[in-house]
C-alpha positions in Angstrom: 105.6 90.9 54.0 109.1 92.6 54.2 107.9 94.8 57.0 106.5 91.8 58.9 109.9 90.0 58.5 111.8 93.0 59.7 109.5 93.3 62.8 109.8 89.6 63.6 113.6 89.9 63.4 113.4 93.0 65.5 112.0 90.8 68.4 115.4 89.0 68.8 117.5 92.0 70.1 114.5 93.1 72.3 114.2 89.7 73.9 118.0 89.4 74.2 118.2 92.8 76.0 115.2 92.1 78.4 116.4 88.6 79.2 119.9 89.9 79.9 118.5 92.4 82.4 116.4 89.7 84.0 119.5 87.4 84.5 121.6 90.3 85.8 119.0 91.4 88.3 118.5 87.9 89.6 122.3 87.6 90.1 122.4 90.8 92.1 119.8 89.7 94.6 121.6 88.9 97.9 121.5 85.5 99.5 122.7 82.0 98.8 120.3 80.1 96.4 121.3 76.8 98.1 120.2 78.2 101.5 116.9 79.3 99.9 116.4 75.9 98.4 117.1 74.1 101.7 114.7 76.5 103.5 116.6 76.3 106.8 117.1 72.5 106.8 120.4 71.6 108.3 122.9 70.3 105.8 126.6 69.6 105.7 129.1 71.6 103.7 129.4 68.6 101.3 125.7 68.5 100.7 125.6 72.2 100.0 128.5 72.0 97.6 126.9 69.1 95.7 123.6 71.0 95.5 125.5 74.1 94.3 127.2 71.9 91.6 123.9 70.4 90.6 122.4 73.9 90.1 125.4 75.0 88.1 126.3 77.7 90.6 129.9 76.6 90.7 130.4 77.6 87.0 131.6 81.1 85.8 128.8 83.7 85.4 129.4 84.0 81.7 128.8 80.2 81.2 125.7 80.4 83.4 124.5 83.3 81.3 124.9 81.4 78.0 123.2 78.4 79.6 120.3 80.6 80.7 119.8 82.0 77.2 119.8 78.6 75.7 117.3 77.3 78.3 115.1 80.3 77.8 114.9 79.6 74.1 113.9 76.0 74.8 111.4 77.0 77.5 113.4 75.3 80.2 114.4 77.6 83.1 115.3 75.2 85.8 113.6 74.0 89.0 111.7 75.8 91.7 113.6 76.2 94.9 110.5 75.4 96.9 108.7 72.6 95.1 111.7 71.2 93.2 109.5 71.0 90.1 110.4 72.4 86.7 109.2 76.0 86.6 108.0 75.5 83.0 105.6 72.8 84.2 104.4 74.9 87.1 103.7 77.9 84.9 101.9 75.8 82.2 99.6 74.4 85.0 98.6 77.9 86.0 98.6 79.6 82.6 95.2 78.2 81.5 93.5 79.9 84.4 95.1 83.3 83.6 94.4 83.0 79.9 90.8 82.2 80.6 90.5 85.3 82.9 92.3 87.4 80.3 90.0 86.2 77.5 86.9 86.8 79.6 88.0 90.3 80.7 89.0 91.2 77.2 85.6 90.1 75.8 83.8 92.2 78.4 86.1 95.1 78.0 85.8 95.2 74.2 82.0 94.8 74.2 81.3 97.4 76.9 84.1 99.8 75.8 83.2 99.8 72.1 79.5 100.3 72.9 80.1 103.2 75.3 82.7 104.8 73.1 80.6 104.6 70.0 77.5 106.0 71.7 79.5 108.9 73.3 81.4 109.6 70.0 78.3 109.7 67.9 76.4 111.9 70.3 79.0 114.2 71.9 78.1 116.8 74.5 74.8 115.2 75.2 73.4 113.4 78.2 74.2 110.1 76.5 77.9 111.2 76.2 78.0 112.3 79.8 76.4 109.0 81.1 78.7 106.8 79.0 81.8 108.7 80.1 80.7 108.5 83.8 80.5 104.7 83.5 83.9 104.6 81.7 85.4 106.8 84.4 84.0 104.6 87.1 85.4 101.5 85.5 88.9 103.1 85.4 88.8 104.7 88.8 87.1 102.2 91.1 89.5 99.7 92.7 89.3 96.2 91.3 89.0 94.6 94.7 86.0 96.9 95.5 84.2 96.1 92.2 84.9 92.4 92.8 83.5 92.4 96.3 80.4 94.3 95.2 79.7 91.8 92.4 80.2 88.9 94.9 77.8 90.5 97.4 75.1 91.4 94.9 75.2 88.6 92.3 76.9 85.8 94.2 75.4 86.1 97.7 72.2 88.2 97.6 70.8 87.1 94.2 72.8 83.8 94.0 72.9 83.9 90.2 76.4 82.8 89.7 79.0 80.9 91.9 81.7 83.0 93.6 84.5 80.4 93.4 85.0 77.3 91.4 85.8 76.3 87.8 83.9 76.5 84.6 82.2 79.2 82.6 79.8 80.3 85.3 82.6 80.9 87.9 84.4 83.0 85.3 81.6 85.6 84.8 82.2 87.8 87.8 86.0 87.9 87.6 85.7 88.7 83.9 83.4 91.6 84.6 85.7 92.9 87.3 88.7 92.9 84.9 86.7 93.9 81.9 85.3 97.1 83.4 88.8 98.4 83.9 89.7 97.6 80.2 86.4 99.1 79.0 87.0 102.4 80.8 90.1 103.3 79.0 89.0 101.8 75.7 85.7 103.7 75.7 87.3 107.1 76.3 89.8 106.5 73.5 87.1 105.2 71.1 85.0 108.3 71.8 87.8 110.8 71.0 88.8 108.8 67.9 85.2 108.7 66.6 84.7 112.5 67.2 87.9 113.2 65.3 86.9 110.8 62.4 83.4 112.2 62.1 84.9 115.6 61.3 86.9 114.4 58.3 86.2 115.2 54.7 85.4 111.6 53.7 82.6 111.6 56.3 81.1 114.7 54.8 81.3 113.1 51.4 79.5 110.0 52.7 76.7 112.2 54.1 76.4 114.0 50.8 76.0 110.6 49.0 73.0 109.9 51.2 74.5 107.0 53.2 72.7 106.1 56.4 74.0 107.2 59.8 74.7 103.5 60.7 76.7 102.9 57.5 78.7 106.1 58.1 79.5 105.2 61.7 80.5 101.6 61.3 81.8 101.3 57.7 83.7 104.6 57.6 84.3 106.3 60.9 84.9 103.3 63.2 87.5 101.6 61.0 89.5 104.8 60.6 89.2 105.5 64.4 90.4 102.1 65.6 94.2 102.4 65.5 94.6 104.4 68.8 92.2 102.1 70.7 93.9 99.0 69.2 97.2 100.3 70.5 95.8 100.6 74.0 94.2 97.2 73.7 97.6 95.6 73.0 98.9 97.1 76.2 95.9 95.9 78.1 96.2 92.3 76.8 99.8 92.2 77.9 98.8 93.4 81.4 96.0 90.8 81.6 98.4 88.0 80.6 100.8 89.2 83.2 98.0 88.4 85.7 95.3 90.4 87.4 96.7 89.7 90.9 94.0 91.5 92.8 91.1 89.9 90.9 92.6 86.4 91.3 93.0 86.9 95.0 89.5 88.3 95.5 87.9 85.3 93.7 90.4 82.8 95.0 91.5 81.9 91.5 94.9 80.4 90.7 96.9 82.2 88.1 100.3 83.6 87.0 99.8 86.8 89.0 99.2 85.1 92.3 102.1 82.7 91.5 104.4 85.6 90.9 103.5 87.2 94.2 104.0 84.0 96.1 107.3 83.3 94.3 108.6 86.8 95.3 107.5 86.4 98.9 109.2 82.9 99.1 112.3 84.1 97.3 111.8 81.4 94.7 114.3 83.0 92.2 114.0 80.5 89.3 110.2 80.8 89.3 110.4 84.6 89.4 112.9 84.6 86.6 110.8 82.3 84.5 107.6 84.3 85.0 109.4 87.5 84.0 111.0 85.9 81.0 107.7 84.5 79.7 105.8 87.7 80.4 108.2 89.9 78.6 108.2 87.5 75.6 104.3 87.6 75.5 104.4 91.4 75.8 106.8 91.7 72.8 104.8 89.2 70.7 101.5 90.9 71.4 102.9 94.3 70.5 104.1 92.8 67.2 100.7 91.4 66.4 99.1 94.8 67.2 101.6 96.5 64.9 100.8 94.2 62.1 97.0 94.7 62.6 97.5 98.4 61.8 97.9 97.5 58.1 94.7 95.4 58.1 92.7 98.1 59.8 93.9 101.0 57.6 95.3 100.2 54.1 97.0 103.6 54.1 99.4 102.3 56.9 100.2 99.2 54.7 100.8 101.5 51.7 103.1 103.7 53.7 105.2 100.7 54.9 105.5 99.5 51.4 
């Protein structure tokens, strides 16, 4: 409990540091925010000054910085220059699509990656190991847009098993596979190496001497002790997925935070860019905290060491 409290309190300086960098970088970007908001529409100096006052740009930078931190804690980071809508509302409208894709890709990646890694780790240096690692290497190496287009051509157009675009579970299958194969590739390779290392430990030899079945040894003893490195990688992958699989979203014409971020950068919509980066960094830090706390649940020795 004390360790969890310390880690939660440790989030505060990390978020403070990252959000400070975000604010500073946005301030260094050249260009007048009022001109970006007006998007070339002619306006008098009085109108520009009133708009600058409404945005708070006439105040000192320190005051704007304190206001920014306060709004970030409340989840209010201003209005979009382009749509004039609150950026928090715009992000919340797109977040569900990104979270659905992240959850689907994670489910595919975990299932395929764990299966390939376990098979390869339990039968190292065999044809099964070679085949599993070839599939994992292909998932990591092949570009997402190519995998997506092949899935669209085969399962969406030729066989017509699932829809290519749209909403609902059926339209999520192909994008989830596209994202999940990349997650599965790295996850499978790490599970394999962890299983091979765990199977050579003394407690595995003791379990064999007791006459335990191969299944029991693999899943009750080896897998649990081999999960910490893969879970660490999984935490990073989840953060990347929440940040948005931009290529996959564009291939399948899906809305999402990744596509929104690209469009915001191209349109120089600074409040929206700033809000997306702030929320993404917060999600990344929180996910890493959750992964760190999971170590103690997976391996009691980690919890004992922390105590």
